[in-house]
C-alpha positions as CSV (number, residue, x, y, z in Angstrom):
1,X,6.2,-10.2,-13.6
2,X,7.1,-6.4,-14.3
3,X,4.9,-3.8,-16.0
4,X,6.2,-0.3,-16.8
5,X,3.4,2.3,-16.8
6,X,3.8,6.2,-17.5
7,X,5.8,7.3,-14.5
8,X,6.3,4.2,-12.4
9,X,6.8,0.3,-12.8
10,X,5.1,-2.5,-11.0
11,X,6.9,-5.7,-10.1
12,X,4.5,-8.6,-9.0
13,X,6.0,-11.5,-6.9
14,X,5.5,-14.4,-6.9
15,X,3.9,-14.7,-10.2
16,X,2.2,-17.9,-9.9
17,X,-0.3,-16.3,-7.3
18,X,-1.0,-13.2,-9.3
19,X,-4.8,-13.3,-10.2
20,X,-6.1,-12.1,-13.5
21,X,-8.1,-9.4,-11.5
22,X,-4.6,-8.0,-10.2
23,X,-3.5,-8.0,-13.8
24,X,-6.5,-6.1,-15.2
25,X,-6.4,-3.5,-12.3
26,X,-2.9,-2.6,-13.2
27,X,-3.4,-2.3,-17.0
28,X,-3.7,1.5,-16.7
29,X,-1.8,4.1,-14.4
30,X,-3.5,4.5,-10.9
31,X,-3.5,8.4,-10.1
32,X,-2.7,8.0,-6.4
33,X,0.9,6.6,-7.3
34,X,1.9,10.1,-7.9
35,X,0.9,11.3,-4.4
36,X,2.5,8.2,-2.8
37,X,5.8,9.0,-4.8
38,X,5.8,12.5,-3.0
39,X,5.3,10.8,0.4
40,X,8.4,8.6,-0.4
41,X,10.5,11.2,-1.3
42,X,11.0,12.8,2.4
43,X,14.4,13.8,3.1
44,X,14.6,11.5,6.1
45,X,13.2,8.7,4.2
46,X,14.0,8.6,0.5
47,X,12.7,5.5,-1.2
48,X,12.2,4.9,-4.8
49,X,10.2,1.9,-4.2
50,X,7.4,0.6,-1.9
51,X,6.5,-3.0,-1.5
52,X,2.6,-3.8,-0.8
53,X,1.4,-7.3,0.3
54,X,-2.0,-8.1,-1.1
55,X,-3.9,-10.5,1.2
56,X,-7.6,-11.5,1.3
57,X,-9.3,-8.5,2.4
58,X,-6.2,-6.3,3.2
59,X,-3.0,-4.6,1.6
60,X,0.0,-4.1,4.1
61,X,3.3,-2.3,3.9
62,X,6.0,-1.6,6.5
63,X,8.2,0.4,4.0
64,X,7.5,3.6,5.8
65,X,9.4,2.4,8.9
66,X,7.0,3.7,11.5
67,X,8.0,2.9,14.8
68,X,5.7,1.9,17.5
69,X,4.1,4.4,19.9
70,X,2.1,4.9,22.8
71,X,-1.4,5.7,22.0
72,X,-1.6,3.3,18.7
73,X,-4.4,1.7,20.0
74,X,-6.4,5.3,20.1
75,X,-5.0,6.1,16.7
76,X,-6.4,2.8,15.4
77,X,-9.8,3.7,16.9
78,X,-10.0,6.8,14.8
79,X,-8.6,5.1,11.6
80,X,-10.9,2.0,11.8
81,X,-13.6,4.2,10.0
82,X,-11.4,4.7,7.3
83,X,-10.4,1.2,6.8
84,X,-6.7,1.4,8.1
85,X,-5.0,0.0,10.8
86,X,-1.5,0.3,12.4
87,X,-0.4,-3.0,13.5
88,X,3.1,-4.0,15.1
89,X,5.2,-6.3,12.9
90,X,8.4,-7.8,13.7
91,X,10.5,-4.7,13.2
92,X,8.1,-1.8,12.3
93,X,4.5,-0.8,12.5
94,X,2.7,-1.9,9.6
95,X,0.0,0.2,7.8
96,X,-2.9,-2.1,6.7
97,X,-5.7,-1.1,4.7
98,X,-8.9,-2.8,4.0
99,X,-9.1,-4.2,0.5
100,X,-12.1,-6.3,-0.6
101,X,-12.2,-6.1,-4.3
102,X,-9.4,-5.9,-6.8
103,X,-9.9,-3.2,-9.4
104,X,-8.0,-0.1,-10.6
105,X,-10.5,1.9,-8.5
106,X,-10.1,-0.1,-5.4
107,X,-6.3,0.0,-5.6
108,X,-6.4,4.0,-6.2
109,X,-8.7,4.2,-3.1
110,X,-6.3,2.1,-0.9
111,X,-3.2,3.8,-1.9
112,X,-4.9,7.2,-1.1
113,X,-5.6,5.8,2.4
114,X,-1.9,4.9,2.8
115,X,-0.7,8.6,2.1
């Protein structure tokens, strides 16, 4: 399922698990997407898309291709107060953001925490 908005598009997959709350939240443009686009257009990591996994209570992405680093636990101690964690996944460090309610405002807030 895809939806084109003003300056970006959203692709939802798998369609059978997309809730009405998610569809409603994506009806109108989310302001922080433009800031996210700026982050993705870095010369060393040019990307024209980003994949987010929405799970109960969190939103995750590995698309920034962050590498694990010494002191990640200390950084997580600081980030915890903002509802953000860096988690080692199979290949890269995953950015995980607390995401409790599905709405346009909560999506905007979560995306702002990512970038």
